[in-house]
N, C-alpha and C positions, 0 to 999 in steps of 0.2 A: 504402649510401646510399639515401635515400628521396626521393620527389618532393614538393615543396610544390605542391599542386594549384592554389593561387591564383596563385602567382607563376610556376609552370612552370619553376622553377630547382631544380637539385639542392641537397640539403642535406647538408653534410659532417658526418655523425654516425658516422664510422668509429671503431672502437676502436683506440687506439694500441698495444694488446697483442695479440700472437699467442697467448700463454698468460697468463692472469691468475690470480694466487694470492691477492691481496687488492686493496683499493681502489687502492693505489699501488705494488704490487709485482708484478712478473711479467716475462715476456720481451717487450720492446717492439720494435716494428718499427724504431725509431730506432737502438737498439743493434745490431740485426741488420744494418742498413745499413752501420754501421761495420765489423762483423765481415766481411761479404761484400766490402766495398771493400778491406780489407786482404788478403783471400784472393785477390782478382783481381790486386792489385798483386804479390803473391808469385808468382802464376802467370805474369804477364807478365815479371817478372825472370828466371824460369827459362827461358822461351821465348827471351828475348833472348840469354841466355848459351849456350843450346843451339845457336842458329842463328848464333853468332858476331857478334852485333850489339852486344854489351856486354862490357866488360872486368871486370864484377863477377862474381867466382867465387862458389861457394856460400857460403863463409864471409862474404864481403863482402855478399852478398844477405841473409844472416841478420842481420848487424849493421845493415844498412840498414833492414830491416823493423822491427827493435826500435826503432831511433832514430826512424823515421818514426811508428810507433804512439805513442811518447811525445811526439814533437813535435806531432803533430796533436791529440792529446787535451789535453795541457797547454797548448799554444799556443792552441788553439781556445777552451778554457775561459777562460784568462786574458784572451785577446783580447776575448772577449764582454764581460767586465766592464770592462776598461780602455778599450775603444773605444766601447762602447754604453751602459754603465751604471756609470761609475766611482763615482758617488755611492753606489750599492748596495754596492760592494766596501768602501768606507770606513765606511759606516754599519753594514753587516751582513757582515763578512768571512767568517763561517762559511757564508754562502750559496754561496761558491765550491765547497764540497764537496757541495752539494745537487744532484748531477748528475741526479737523477731529475726535477727540475723543468725540465730543458732549459736551453739557453743555450750556443750554440757560435758562433764567428766564423770564417768561411772565411779572412779576412785574418789573423787570429791564427794559424790553422793553417798558413798560408803561412810566417809567421815561424818557427814551430816546425820546419817542414820545412827551411827554410834553415839553421837551427842544426844540424839532423840531418845535412845535407849537409856542413857545415863539419867536424863531428866525424868523419864517415866518411872524407872524403878525407885528413884529417890522420892518422887511425889507419892507413889502408891505403896511404898515400902515393900517392894517385891524382890525376890532373888533374881539377879540379872542373867544368869546362865540359861534358865528355862525360857526367859523372854527372848534372849538372843537366838535360841533354837527356833522359836516361832518366827522371828523376823527374817531369818535366812530363807524360809520357805515362801515368803511373800515377794522376794526380790526377782526371781527368775522370770515370771510372766512379764514383769515390767521391762526386763532386759530384752526379752523376745520382741515385744512390741516396739521398743525403742530402736532396735536394729532394723526392723522392717521399715520403720519411718525413715531411718537413715538411707535405706535403699530407695524408697520413694522419692526422697529429696535429691538423690544422685550425689550424695556426699560420703566422705570416708571410704572412698573406693579402694579397690585392691591393686596389686601390682600388675604390670602388663603381662598378658597371657593370651595364647591363641587356642586354648582348649575350646571345645565346641560350645560350652555353656558360658563362655566369657561374654562380657557386656561392654558396650561402648558408652562411656559416661561423658557427655559433652562438657560438663563442668570441669573435667580433668585437664582440659586444654585451655589455652588462652582464648579470650573472646575473638571471634572472627575466624578461628581455625576451621578449614573445611572439614566436614564430617568424615570424608574419606581419608583424611590425614590423622585422625584420632585413633590411636591403637586401642584394641579391646583390653579389658582388665578382668581380673577375678572379681566376682560379686561377693567380696569378703564380708559385706554386711549380712548377707544371707548365711554364710558359713557361721558367723558369730551369732546370728539369731538361733540357729540350730544348736550350737554348742553351749553358749552362755544362757540361752533362753529355754529351748525345748528340752535339751538333755538335762540341765540342772533342775528344771521344773519336775520332770519325771523322777529324777533321783531323789530330790529333797522330799517330794510328796510320798514316794515309796518308803523312804526311811522314817518319815514322820508317822505315817499311818500303819506300816507293816512291821516295824521293828520296835523293840523296847528301848532304843538308845536314848530317847529324850527323857525317859523315866529313870533309867538306871545310871546314865552318865550325862547329866545336864551340861551343856556347852560343847559336847562332842560333835553334834550335828553342825553347829555353827562353825567349828573348826574344819570339818570336812568340806563345808561349802566354800570357805575361804581358800583352801588348798585347791579344790577342784576348779574354782573360778580362775585362779591364777594359771592353772595348767591349760584350761581351754582358751583363756585369753591369749596365752603365749602361742598356742597353736594357730589361732586366728590371726595373730600379728605376723605370722610367717607369710601370709598371703596378702596382708594389708599394706598399702603404700603408707610409709610413715608421714604423719601430718605435722611433725615437729622434729627438730634435730635429735640425733641419737644421744643416749647417755651411756657411757662406757661400752659403746658398741651395740647397745640394745635399744629397741624402740621404747618410747616412754611408757606405752601400755604394758610392755613386758617388764621393764625396770620397776615401775611402781607396784606391779603385782608380786614382786619378790617380798615386799613387806607384808603382803597378805599371807604368803606362805609362812613367814615367821609367826605372824599372829595366829594362823590356823594351827600350826604345830604346837604352839603354847597351849591353845585351848584343848586340843586333843590329848596332849600329854598330862595336862593338869585336871582334866575333867574327872570327877569322882563319882562313885556310886551314890545314888540317892540315899539319904539317911532318913529312916522312918521315925 
């Protein structure tokens, strides 16, 4: 990053590539974020099994990771088009496969993970609530890494702001706009990384390891996660520039999160004490 001496705000001119082979092909930080997120998830699953905190044996762990990878990637990609840009999907359906252009939805990824959960518990004949509690502890590190990658890419920027830590995102203006004419914005990607990623990682890991909630009330932690994610997502959306038209006066991220609150409340209210 460099400094715009006139505005005294940082300019986000980071390269999205760790290694670049051509103008549009290379090893991108965004892709590495997904790879690292899946590796962290696999490591956590192993630790849970080793320490007797999960009933998912190595075979179930392997199946879960495969299902989660497919669910996150396919659900996130489809969710982006269906929830944020349905007209593009119908007008240019082949854009669905142009993954190098970006476009993933966390809410779509959640749907994909839910389908992965249903498939896993059916195949291995497991109770779904304890598995759901495990799953929600795997998601926050990936959310953290994904938001950091969004910042590196200079995408999903925040609203115009002149706070001292605001950032100038060249991609927020039309091509050819002089840098001096581009207003600084909230680095909302970093706010979301801290809220959706770091905060929820600390919270879910603390609840998983330090409280009896997963043993006494299976499904309760999953409900807590859904509610908290919706809350912190709504907070982040306050500072984020909407990247699609509003729904009922709300950003789409906030509107879709309302359904997570409903699902979370149902899980919390219906979670029951473990029966010996």
